[in-house]
C-alpha positions in Angstrom: -134.5 103.9 -52.2 -135.7 105.3 -55.6 -133.3 107.0 -57.9 -133.9 110.8 -58.4 -135.4 111.9 -61.7 -133.6 114.4 -63.8 -136.0 117.3 -64.7 -135.8 120.7 -66.4 -137.7 123.8 -65.5 -137.9 127.1 -67.5 -138.1 130.3 -65.5 -139.3 133.7 -66.8 -140.1 137.2 -65.4 -141.2 140.4 -67.0 -142.6 142.5 -64.1 -140.8 144.3 -61.3 -137.2 143.4 -60.5 -137.0 140.5 -63.0 -133.6 139.2 -61.9 -134.5 139.3 -58.2 -137.7 137.3 -58.9 -135.7 134.6 -60.8 -133.0 134.5 -58.1 -135.7 134.1 -55.4 -137.4 131.3 -57.4 -134.1 129.5 -57.8 -133.4 129.8 -54.1 -136.8 128.5 -53.2 -136.3 125.5 -55.5 -132.9 124.8 -54.0 -134.3 124.9 -50.5 -137.3 122.7 -51.3 -137.4 119.1 -49.9 -136.3 116.4 -52.3 -135.1 118.9 -55.0 -131.4 119.3 -55.8 -130.3 122.0 -58.3 -127.7 120.5 -60.6 -127.3 123.2 -63.2 -128.5 126.7 -64.2 -128.2 128.2 -67.7 -127.3 131.8 -68.3 -130.1 134.4 -68.0 -131.1 136.0 -71.3 -133.5 138.8 -72.3 -136.3 138.0 -74.7 -139.2 139.8 -76.3 -142.8 138.7 -75.5 -144.2 135.9 -77.6 -146.6 136.6 -80.5 -145.7 140.3 -80.4 -147.6 141.0 -77.1 -147.4 144.6 -75.9 -145.7 144.1 -72.6 -142.2 144.3 -71.0 -139.4 142.1 -72.1 -138.6 138.9 -70.2 -135.6 137.5 -68.5 -135.4 133.7 -68.9 -133.3 130.9 -67.7 -133.5 127.1 -67.5 -132.6 125.0 -64.5 -131.7 121.3 -64.2 -132.8 119.5 -61.1 -132.6 116.1 -59.6 -135.8 115.3 -57.6 -137.5 112.4 -55.8 -140.9 114.2 -56.1 -143.4 112.9 -58.6 -144.1 115.1 -61.6 -147.4 116.2 -60.1 -145.9 117.0 -56.7 -143.0 118.9 -58.4 -145.6 120.9 -60.4 -147.5 121.7 -57.2 -144.2 123.0 -55.6 -143.6 125.2 -58.7 -147.1 126.7 -58.4 -146.5 127.4 -54.7 -143.3 129.3 -55.6 -145.1 131.3 -58.2 -147.9 132.2 -55.8 -145.4 133.1 -53.0 -143.7 135.5 -55.5 -146.9 137.3 -56.5 -147.8 135.5 -59.7 -151.3 136.6 -60.8 -152.9 134.3 -63.4 -154.5 136.4 -66.2 -154.0 134.1 -69.2 -151.2 132.2 -70.9 -149.4 135.2 -72.5 -150.1 137.7 -69.7 -147.2 139.4 -68.0 -146.0 137.9 -64.7 -143.6 138.4 -61.8 -142.5 134.8 -62.2 -143.3 131.9 -64.4 -142.1 128.3 -63.8 -142.7 125.7 -66.6 -141.9 122.0 -66.2 -140.2 121.4 -69.5 -139.1 117.8 -69.0 -139.4 115.2 -66.3 -137.0 112.4 -67.2 -138.3 110.7 -70.3 -141.9 110.8 -69.2 -144.8 111.9 -71.4 -147.7 113.2 -69.4 -151.0 114.5 -70.7 -153.5 115.3 -67.9 -155.9 118.2 -67.2 -153.3 119.8 -64.9 -150.0 119.0 -66.5 -148.5 118.4 -69.9 -144.9 117.1 -70.2 -142.9 117.7 -72.2 -144.0 121.3 -72.3 -146.2 121.5 -75.4 -144.3 124.3 -77.3 -140.8 124.1 -75.8 -139.4 122.9 -79.2 -140.6 126.3 -80.6 -138.9 128.4 -78.0 -135.4 129.4 -78.9 -134.8 130.9 -75.4 -135.7 127.5 -73.8 -133.7 125.4 -76.2 -130.6 127.7 -75.8 -130.8 127.1 -72.1 -131.2 123.4 -72.5 -128.3 123.2 -74.9 -126.1 124.9 -72.3 -127.1 122.2 -69.7 -127.3 119.1 -72.0 -127.2 119.6 -75.7 -127.8 115.9 -76.5 -130.9 115.8 -74.3 -133.6 113.9 -76.2 -137.1 115.2 -76.6 -139.3 112.2 -75.5 -142.0 112.9 -78.1 -140.1 114.4 -81.1 -137.2 112.0 -80.5 -134.6 114.6 -81.5 -131.9 116.3 -79.4 -132.1 119.8 -77.9 -129.3 120.9 -80.2 -131.1 119.7 -83.3 -134.4 121.3 -82.2 -132.6 124.6 -81.5 -130.9 124.6 -85.0 -134.4 124.5 -86.6 -135.4 127.8 -85.2 -132.9 130.3 -86.5 -132.6 132.0 -83.1 -136.3 132.8 -83.3 -139.3 132.0 -81.1 -142.5 130.7 -82.6 -146.0 129.8 -81.4 -148.6 127.4 -82.7 -151.6 129.2 -84.3 -154.7 127.3 -85.3 -156.1 130.5 -86.9 -154.0 130.1 -90.0 -153.6 127.3 -92.6 -151.1 124.7 -91.5 -148.9 124.7 -94.6 -145.9 122.5 -94.6 -143.6 123.2 -97.5 -141.0 120.8 -98.8 -138.0 122.7 -100.3 -134.9 121.8 -102.2 -133.4 121.8 -105.7 -134.6 119.9 -108.7 -134.2 116.1 -108.4 -133.7 116.1 -104.6 -136.9 114.1 -103.9 -139.5 116.7 -102.9 -142.5 115.3 -104.7 -142.0 111.7 -103.6 -141.6 112.8 -100.0 -144.7 115.0 -100.2 -146.8 112.1 -101.5 -145.6 109.8 -98.7 -146.2 112.3 -96.0 -149.6 113.4 -97.2 -150.8 109.7 -97.0 -149.5 109.3 -93.5 -150.9 112.5 -92.3 -154.2 112.2 -94.2 -153.9 115.7 -95.7 -154.1 117.5 -99.0 -151.0 118.0 -101.1 -150.2 120.7 -103.6 -147.8 119.8 -106.4 -145.9 122.1 -108.7 -147.4 122.3 -112.2 -144.4 121.2 -114.2 -146.2 119.1 -116.7 -148.8 121.8 -117.5 -146.3 124.7 -118.0 -146.2 125.1 -121.8 -143.2 127.4 -121.8 -140.8 125.5 -119.5 -139.7 122.8 -122.1 -138.8 125.6 -124.5 -136.8 127.4 -121.8 -134.8 124.2 -121.0 -134.3 123.7 -124.7 -132.5 127.1 -124.9 -135.3 129.5 -125.9 -134.4 132.2 -123.3 -137.0 134.6 -124.7 -139.7 132.3 -123.2 -138.2 132.4 -119.7 -140.4 135.3 -118.5 -143.5 133.5 -119.7 -142.5 130.4 -117.9 -141.7 132.2 -114.6 -145.0 134.1 -114.7 -146.9 130.9 -115.3 -145.3 129.4 -112.2 -145.8 132.6 -110.2 -149.5 132.9 -110.9 -150.3 129.2 -110.5 -148.4 128.9 -107.2 -149.9 132.1 -105.8 -153.3 130.8 -106.6 -152.6 127.5 -104.9 -151.3 129.1 -101.8 -153.6 132.1 -101.6 -154.9 133.0 -98.2 -158.4 132.3 -99.3 -157.6 128.9 -100.9 -156.4 127.1 -97.8 -158.6 126.2 -94.9 -157.8 127.5 -91.4 -156.4 125.0 -89.0 -156.0 122.3 -91.7 -152.7 120.8 -92.7 -151.6 120.8 -96.3 -148.3 119.9 -97.8 -146.7 121.5 -100.9 -143.7 120.1 -102.8 -142.2 123.6 -103.0 -141.7 126.8 -101.0 -143.0 129.9 -102.6 -140.0 132.0 -101.8 -137.8 130.0 -104.3 -139.5 132.0 -107.1 -136.9 134.7 -107.0 -134.0 132.1 -107.0 -135.2 130.7 -110.4 -136.0 134.1 -111.7 -132.5 135.4 -111.0 -131.0 132.4 -112.8 -133.3 132.2 -115.8 -134.2 135.8 -116.7 -132.1 138.4 -118.4 -131.8 141.8 -116.8 -134.8 143.4 -118.5 -137.0 140.4 -117.8 -135.9 140.2 -114.2 -136.6 143.9 -113.6 -140.2 143.5 -114.9 -140.6 140.2 -112.9 -139.6 142.0 -109.7 -142.3 144.6 -110.2 -145.0 141.9 -110.8 -143.9 139.6 -108.0 -144.8 141.6 -104.8 -148.6 141.7 -105.1 -148.7 137.9 -105.7 -146.3 137.2 -102.8 -148.4 139.3 -100.4 -151.4 137.0 -100.9 -149.5 133.8 -100.3 -150.0 131.8 -97.0 -146.6 131.5 -95.2 -145.6 128.0 -94.1 -145.7 126.9 -90.5 -142.9 124.5 -91.2 -140.3 124.0 -94.0 -138.6 120.7 -94.6 -135.4 121.5 -96.6 -134.0 118.6 -98.5 -130.2 118.7 -99.2 -128.2 116.4 -101.5 -125.2 116.5 -103.9 -125.6 117.8 -107.4 -124.5 114.4 -108.7 -127.2 112.5 -106.8 -129.9 114.9 -108.0 -128.8 114.5 -111.6 -129.0 110.8 -111.3 -132.6 111.1 -110.0 -133.4 113.5 -112.9 -132.1 111.1 -115.5 -133.8 108.1 -113.8 -137.3 109.7 -113.9 -136.6 110.7 -117.5 -138.7 113.8 -118.0 -137.6 114.8 -121.6 -137.4 118.5 -120.9 -135.1 118.0 -117.9 -132.4 115.9 -119.6 -130.4 118.9 -120.7 -130.1 120.3 -117.1 -126.5 121.0 -116.4 -124.6 120.5 -113.1 -123.7 124.2 -113.0 -127.4 125.1 -113.0 -128.2 122.7 -110.1 -125.2 124.1 -108.2 -126.5 127.6 -108.6 -129.9 126.5 -107.4 -128.2 124.8 -104.4 -126.4 128.0 -103.5 -129.6 130.0 -103.9 -131.4 127.7 -101.5 -128.6 127.8 -99.0 -128.7 131.6 -99.0 -132.5 131.6 -98.7 -132.5 129.4 -95.6 -129.3 130.9 -94.0 -131.3 133.7 -92.4 -134.9 132.2 -92.6 -137.2 133.6 -89.8 -140.7 132.7 -91.1 -141.0 129.3 -89.4 -138.9 126.4 -88.2 -136.8 124.5 -90.8 -136.1 120.8 -90.6 -133.0 120.1 -92.7 -132.7 116.6 -94.1 -129.6 115.3 -95.8 -130.9 112.9 -98.5 -127.7 111.0 -98.5 -128.5 110.0 -94.9 -132.4 110.0 -94.9 -133.8 107.1 -96.8 -137.4 108.0 -97.7 -138.0 104.5 -99.0 -137.9 103.3 -95.3 -141.3 103.5 -93.8 -139.9 104.0 -90.3 -138.1 107.2 -91.5 -141.2 108.6 -93.0 -143.2 107.8 -89.9 -140.6 109.5 -87.7 -140.7 112.6 -89.8 -144.6 112.6 -89.9 -144.6 112.4 -86.1 -142.3 115.4 -85.9 -144.5 117.4 -88.2 -147.4 116.8 -85.8 -145.5 118.8 -83.2 -145.1 121.8 -85.4 -148.7 122.2 -86.5 -151.8 123.4 -84.7 -154.6 120.9 -85.4 
């Protein structure tokens, strides 16, 4: 006799008596032949995806053990939806009940009728929260990361893939953490364009690092205008992936550390119009390492103007980045500890590149 398969189903309702529809769907699943309910997450209320103008949803996740094939299980789910009055008007249309097959064992299925794992489950906070309540260490069979790790990347926010915007992936972190090297390696694997910070062309920065604080505003404005031009809405192609070795939002971190009060006040007046024209990232990869390790990399690469960088400055940068990403809601964030992630290992870079493919719409 074949062993039952562990599967996970997401349930949602935003029409009528939402809780009653979810309860009825759970009851019908429990009563179905060859299906055993083994766990149900708490029910939570969520706003519609992509800002759709419709009622809020109630959502839950259920764990089942089943001897049905994935296709037969999917057919049973469709039967339940139909019996409970589901009218199909499009992917984001309101519905009395919605049943999504999230996972079916460790199977990966791509057919005209069924995609498993669910294509965007790793972007849905409400799905991952439910999965974590049932099995936090559950491994996504494509991304190869746990439900708890995938949930941590979302900042309690739901996201959707959108091919109608540039697919910008931004690598973030303090000086010396390895952003440019990782950007170069990923761009080769993904076959995409990369955008690098103009350190070597900024005529003011060496003077700033040499102690000429009066040149700090000139240096920051040089970076601001160059980065805004690189990441301008009109500069990047829709639906095409591009990787930058910086995140634009760090501009204010550096400005607050390098500018005096008068310079900063002027900079903050100049900043908003440039920021408004910048393409937001669809994914940030945030690199984290100790100040000492970053200093060692800085000294090893031996850029003359960087050799006077002090640990206190890097520590301030680190705290600024932590504050920036503590409440980040613009896109998912993959946090990488560079003391654990060896970017010289091809297998690690390949694993990261494979993950990125799940967060971009191409």
